[in-house]
N, C-alpha and C positions, 0 to 999 in steps of 0.2 A: 150150551143150550141151542137147539136148532130154532132158526127164525123163520116165521111165516108172515107173508104179506097177504092180507085179505082185502079184496076190492069189491065193493057192492054199493049201489046207491040206496039200498034199503037199510036204514039204521038198525032196525030190529034184527035183520039177518046178520049184520056185522057184529052186533052185541052177542048173539047166539054163537056165532063162529068163534069169537074171541073167548067167550066163557068155556066152550067145549075144548078148544085147543090149549088154552092156558091150564085148564084142569088136567090135561093130558101131558103137561110138562113142556109145552112149546112157548117160546117168546113170540108174541103176536103184535103186529102193527096193523092198523086199518086205514083204509082210504075210501072216501065216499064217491069218487068219480075217477075217470081215467086221465084227466088233464095233467096231473103231476106224477103219473105212474113212474116214469123213468127217473125223476128227481128222487122219489121215495125209494126206488130200487138202489140208486147210487148211495143214498144216505143210509139205508138200513142193511143193504146187502143180504137179502133174504135167501134162505136155502130152498124155498118153495113159494109159489104164488097161487092163491085161490082167486079166481077172476070171474065175476058175473058176466054173462054175455050182453045183457041189456043194461047199459050204464048211461042213461040219459042221452046225451049227444054223442056218446062213444059206443062202439061195437067191440065187445070183449074179444071176439074172434080176430078182429083186425089188430087189436092190441097184443093178442097172443102171437100173431104172425110177426109183429114188430119185435117182440121179446125174442122170439126164436131166430130172427134175422140178424140181430146185432151180435157181434163177436163177444162183447163183454157180458151178454145175458143169455146167450143161446143154450147154455147148459142148465139153466134154472128150470126145474120142472114146473109146469103150469097145469092146474086143474081148473077146468071151466065149469061153472054152475049155470043152470038155466031151468026155468019153469016152462018155457015155451019153445025150446029148440031141442033137436036131437042131432048128434054128430056121428052117427054110425058109419057114414061113408068118408069121413074126414081123416081118419087116423093114418092113412098112407100118404097123405099130401104133406108137402113141406110147410112148416110153420104151424102144424096142428098141435093141439094140447097133448099133454102126456096122459091125461085122463079127463073124464066127463062125469059129472054127477047131476042128476035131475033134482029139481026142487019140487016138493019139499023133500029134503034129504034125511036119510036115516043116519043117526050118529055113528053107528058101527061102520056103515059104508064110507062115511066121511073119514073116520079115523084109519080105516084099513087103506084107503086110497092115499092118505097123507103118509102113512108109514111105508107103504110100498114104493111110492115115488121118492121119498127121502132116501130110502135104502138103495134105490137104483141110481141115484145121482152121483 
């Protein structure tokens, strides 16, 4: 079973993500902030990370860059979520996410992005 780590400071979003993804056959772990992201990655060894951009004291874009910069995590696909940011010019830069989904998200868009990025990994 493929493992997904969902990181969002909104408990309701995390619950929705977990429900949708588990109903689609994925094992899902959640994290409410970015503080322990790398501990959780080491512990869970996710196949994909869904990461909100605005995480209280953390910026999901910076966390994504850190994931992509580390040798042990750079191959993990990262999908960024945001209700207030767009990343249209970011995809050619180093450390950018593998995909971006705007909130509120459509379930089919989410699942298609997850499937596409897991298949490419």
